[in-house]
C-alpha positions in Angstrom: -21.3 -9.8 40.6 -21.0 -12.1 37.7 -17.7 -12.4 36.0 -17.6 -11.1 32.4 -16.3 -14.3 30.7 -16.2 -12.8 27.2 -14.1 -9.8 28.4 -11.9 -12.3 30.4 -11.4 -14.5 27.4 -10.3 -11.6 25.1 -8.0 -10.3 27.9 -6.4 -13.6 28.6 -5.8 -14.4 24.9 -4.6 -10.8 24.2 -2.1 -10.9 27.2 -0.7 -14.4 26.2 -0.4 -13.4 22.6 1.5 -10.2 23.6 3.7 -12.3 25.9 4.9 -14.5 23.1 5.3 -11.8 20.5 7.3 -9.7 22.9 9.7 -12.5 23.7 10.2 -13.3 20.0 11.0 -9.7 19.0 12.7 -8.6 22.1 16.3 -8.5 20.7 15.0 -6.1 18.0 13.2 -4.1 20.6 16.5 -3.7 22.7 18.4 -2.6 19.6 15.7 -0.1 18.7 15.7 1.4 22.2 19.4 1.7 22.5 19.5 3.4 19.1 16.7 5.8 20.0 18.2 6.9 23.2 21.6 8.0 21.9 21.8 11.8 21.2 25.2 12.9 20.0 26.6 15.4 17.4 27.0 13.7 14.0 30.7 13.1 14.4 30.5 11.6 17.8 27.8 9.1 17.3 28.3 5.6 18.6 25.7 4.0 16.5 25.3 4.9 12.8 22.4 2.6 12.4 20.5 -0.3 14.1 22.9 -2.9 12.9 25.7 -1.2 14.9 23.9 -1.9 18.1 23.6 -5.6 17.2 27.3 -5.8 16.2 28.4 -4.3 19.4 26.6 -7.0 21.4 28.2 -9.7 19.1 31.7 -8.3 19.2 31.6 -7.9 23.0 30.2 -11.5 23.4 27.1 -10.0 25.0 24.4 -11.4 22.8 22.5 -12.6 25.7 22.4 -9.1 27.1 20.0 -8.3 24.3 17.5 -10.0 26.5 18.3 -8.0 29.7 15.0 -6.8 31.1 13.0 -9.4 29.2 11.2 -10.6 32.4 10.1 -7.0 33.2 9.1 -6.3 29.7 7.0 -9.6 29.5 5.4 -8.7 32.9 4.6 -5.2 31.6 3.3 -6.4 28.3 1.2 -9.2 29.8 -0.5 -6.8 32.3 -0.8 -4.0 29.7 -2.6 -6.2 27.2 -4.8 -7.8 29.8 -5.8 -4.4 31.2 -6.3 -3.0 27.7 -8.3 -5.8 26.2 -10.4 -6.3 29.4 -11.0 -2.6 29.8 -11.8 -2.0 26.1 -14.2 -4.9 26.0 -15.8 -3.9 29.4 -16.2 -0.3 28.4 -17.9 -1.4 25.1 -20.2 -3.7 26.9 -21.0 -1.0 29.6 -21.6 1.7 26.9 -24.1 -0.5 25.0 -26.0 -1.3 28.2 -26.2 2.3 29.4 -26.9 3.9 26.0 -29.3 1.2 24.7 -27.6 1.4 21.3 -27.1 -1.8 19.3 -23.7 -0.7 17.9 -20.9 1.6 18.8 -20.2 4.7 16.5 -16.8 5.7 15.4 -16.3 8.6 17.9 -17.6 6.5 20.8 -15.2 3.7 19.9 -12.3 6.1 19.8 -13.2 7.5 23.3 -13.5 3.9 24.7 -10.2 2.9 23.2 -8.5 6.0 24.6 -10.0 5.3 28.0 -8.7 1.8 28.0 -5.3 3.0 26.8 -5.1 5.6 29.6 -6.0 3.0 32.3 -3.3 0.7 30.8 -0.6 3.5 30.8 -1.3 4.4 34.5 -1.2 0.9 35.7 1.9 -0.3 33.8 4.0 2.9 33.8 6.4 1.8 36.6 7.2 -1.4 34.7 7.5 0.5 31.3 10.0 2.8 32.9 12.0 -0.1 34.5 12.1 -2.1 31.4 13.4 0.9 29.4 16.1 1.5 32.0 17.1 -2.1 32.0 17.3 -2.2 28.2 19.4 0.9 27.9 21.8 -0.2 30.7 25.4 -1.1 29.6 25.6 -4.8 28.4 25.8 -7.1 31.3 25.2 -4.4 33.9 21.4 -4.3 34.1 19.9 -4.4 37.6 16.9 -6.4 38.7 13.4 -5.0 38.6 13.1 -4.2 42.4 16.5 -2.5 42.5 15.7 -0.4 39.3 12.4 0.8 40.7 13.7 1.5 44.2 16.8 3.5 43.2 14.7 6.6 42.7 11.5 8.1 44.1 8.0 7.1 43.4 7.8 10.0 40.9 10.7 8.6 39.0 8.9 5.3 38.4 6.3 7.3 36.6 8.6 9.1 34.3 7.1 9.6 30.9 3.5 9.1 32.1 2.3 12.4 30.6 3.6 11.4 27.2 2.2 7.9 27.6 -1.2 9.4 28.1 -0.6 11.7 25.1 0.2 8.7 23.0 -3.2 7.3 23.5 -4.1 9.5 20.5 -2.0 7.1 18.5 -4.8 4.6 18.1 -7.3 7.5 17.2 -5.1 8.6 14.3 -4.6 5.0 13.2 -8.4 4.3 13.3 -9.2 7.5 11.4 -6.8 6.6 8.7 -7.9 3.0 8.7 -11.5 4.0 8.3 -10.8 6.4 5.4 -8.8 3.8 3.5 -11.3 1.2 4.2 -14.2 3.2 2.8 -12.3 3.9 -0.4 -11.5 0.3 -0.9 -15.1 -0.8 -0.1 -16.5 1.8 -2.6 -14.2 0.4 -5.2 -15.2 -3.2 -4.5 -18.8 -2.2 -4.5 -18.5 -0.7 -8.0 -16.8 -4.0 -9.2 -19.4 -6.1 -7.6 -22.3 -4.6 -9.7 -25.6 -6.1 -8.6 -24.2 -8.8 -6.4 -26.3 -9.0 -3.2 -23.5 -10.4 -1.0 -22.1 -8.0 1.5 -18.9 -6.3 0.5 -16.1 -6.6 3.0 -12.3 -6.5 3.2 -10.3 -9.8 3.1 -8.3 -10.6 6.3 -5.1 -9.9 4.4 -6.2 -6.6 2.9 -7.6 -5.5 6.3 -4.2 -6.3 8.0 -2.3 -4.4 5.2 -4.5 -1.4 5.6 -4.1 -1.7 9.4 -0.3 -1.8 9.0 -0.4 1.2 6.7 -2.6 3.3 9.2 -0.4 2.2 12.1 2.7 3.4 10.2 1.0 6.8 9.6 0.0 7.1 13.2 3.6 6.2 14.3 5.2 8.8 11.9 3.0 11.6 13.3 3.6 10.7 16.9 7.2 9.4 16.7 8.8 12.5 18.3 6.8 12.0 21.3 7.6 8.2 21.3 11.3 8.9 21.2 11.1 11.5 23.9 9.4 9.1 26.2 12.0 6.5 25.7 14.8 9.1 26.3 13.1 10.3 29.5 12.8 6.8 30.9 16.3 5.6 29.8 19.1 5.0 32.2 22.2 7.3 32.0 25.0 5.4 30.5 27.6 7.2 32.8 25.8 5.9 35.9 26.6 2.3 34.9 30.4 3.0 35.1 30.9 5.6 37.8 29.5 5.1 41.3 30.3 8.8 42.2 28.2 10.0 39.3 25.5 7.7 40.2 25.5 9.2 43.7 25.1 12.7 42.4 21.5 13.7 41.8 21.1 14.8 38.3 18.5 17.2 37.0 15.2 15.4 36.2 14.6 14.9 32.5 11.6 16.8 31.2 9.9 16.8 27.8 11.2 20.3 27.0 14.9 19.5 28.0 14.8 16.3 25.9 13.3 18.1 22.9 16.0 21.0 23.2 18.8 18.4 23.5 17.5 16.6 20.2 17.2 19.9 18.4 20.7 21.2 19.3 22.5 18.0 18.5 20.6 16.3 15.8 18.2 18.9 14.3 14.9 17.9 12.8 16.0 14.6 11.5 16.9 13.6 15.1 13.2 13.6 16.0 12.6 10.7 13.6 15.8 8.8 14.5 15.0 5.1 14.5 11.6 5.3 13.1 12.3 2.5 10.6 12.9 0.1 13.4 9.9 1.4 15.4 7.6 0.7 12.4 9.1 -2.6 11.6 8.9 -3.8 15.2 5.3 -2.5 15.6 4.0 -4.2 12.4 5.8 -7.6 13.1 4.6 -7.5 16.8 1.1 -6.7 15.6 1.1 -9.6 13.1 2.4 -12.0 15.7 -0.1 -10.8 18.3 -3.1 -11.1 15.9 -2.2 -14.6 14.8 -1.3 -16.0 18.3 -4.2 -14.3 20.0 -6.7 -15.7 17.5 -5.5 -19.2 18.2 -5.4 -18.7 21.9 -8.8 -17.0 22.0 -10.5 -19.9 20.2 -9.1 -22.3 22.7 -10.3 -20.1 25.6 -13.8 -20.1 24.2 -13.9 -23.8 24.0 -13.1 -24.0 27.7 -15.5 -21.3 28.7 -18.4 -22.8 26.7 -17.6 -26.3 28.0 -17.6 -25.1 31.5 -20.8 -23.3 31.1 -22.4 -26.2 29.4 -21.3 -28.5 32.0 -22.6 -26.4 34.8 -26.0 -26.0 33.1 -26.1 -29.7 32.4 -25.3 -30.7 36.0 -28.0 -28.4 37.4 -30.7 -29.0 34.9 -30.0 -32.6 33.8 -33.6 -33.5 34.1 -34.7 -30.5 32.1 -32.8 -31.7 29.0 -34.9 -35.0 28.9 -37.6 -34.6 26.3 -35.9 -31.4 25.0 -33.9 -32.5 22.0 -33.4 -29.0 20.8 -31.4 -28.0 23.9 -29.4 -31.3 23.8 -28.8 -30.9 20.2 -27.5 -27.3 20.6 -24.7 -28.7 22.9 -23.4 -30.6 19.9 -22.8 -27.4 18.0 -20.3 -25.7 20.3 -17.6 -25.8 17.7 -19.8 -24.0 15.3 -20.8 -21.4 17.9 -17.2 -20.8 18.7 -16.2 -20.5 14.9 -19.0 -18.0 14.4 -18.1 -15.9 17.5 -14.3 -16.0 16.5 -15.1 -14.9 12.9 -17.3 -12.1 14.2 -14.6 -10.9 16.6 -11.9 -11.2 14.0 -13.9 -9.1 11.6 -14.9 -6.5 14.2 -11.6 -6.0 15.8 -9.0 -6.6 13.1 -8.4 -2.8 12.7 -7.5 -2.8 16.4 -4.9 -5.4 16.1 -2.0 -3.0 16.2 -3.5 -0.7 18.8 -1.5 -0.3 22.0 1.8 -1.2 20.4 3.5 2.2 20.4 6.7 1.6 22.4 
């Protein structure tokens, strides 16, 4: 079975891009997660805002603890992006081959994206749970990946899987909002263009802004589920300080119990606690991922095309003699790469922030 080099290229560049963006924004992610997890009555809150989490780390001289769980998060992020980009690209290619269509409709695209997201959630859920527990542990008391995963049962490692699968609807909401906004902007540009025959498209900057807005809308609509997932996966702060409490088996956290706890102690505003940090982190992560992935993917394509051309040249060196057209085409690899990268960038820009919901 031949290796799908195009899918492999997109998966590799997406995974490496996610790895770098996750590392850069990890302190913000840790502060966000700690802030989201706390559920207390108004007068008993430890953190009034996100900056209190950062100040606590600074005042306790535990700034480096903001990076606890970074290795696990990077591993989870790398695998998640690789599985997602490879799965999404593979499902698209398979759909086109089986259906015989030349393009993918909006509904089919959403289904394929949801399928890739579901596969990603199932594969990476134990790592996602472990990273959340390590982030929410007391400063300097985070355990290693293996110890974190083996403390509980196998089902504990998959805490929050149901919500993770539910959150695959996040890209569908984003894509719908993006498509509606894009159509309105294109209609307006079409009116301004008058009789210009050139195709009307959104600029890269406008497309990213529309993507950021649509992702923000999707985040707002699904945020209660996002916060519940983090709370279900989080470690109990009491367990870090008291071995006897750790030994006692506490009731398993469920979606209904977490919802009721938020409702009783924080009311409706509690379901949206930390949403500003969530949106900020998501948009910044998406911007970095898109920028880094584009650079890495171009380099990957250079290597892939060079390898393919070298193999073809070695096996058919005599065939190139007297065929200047084929030989000349090898000189235009940079132009081919540029064309493919521009096509990919234009086609998948709206998906740049898909998959960044945690």
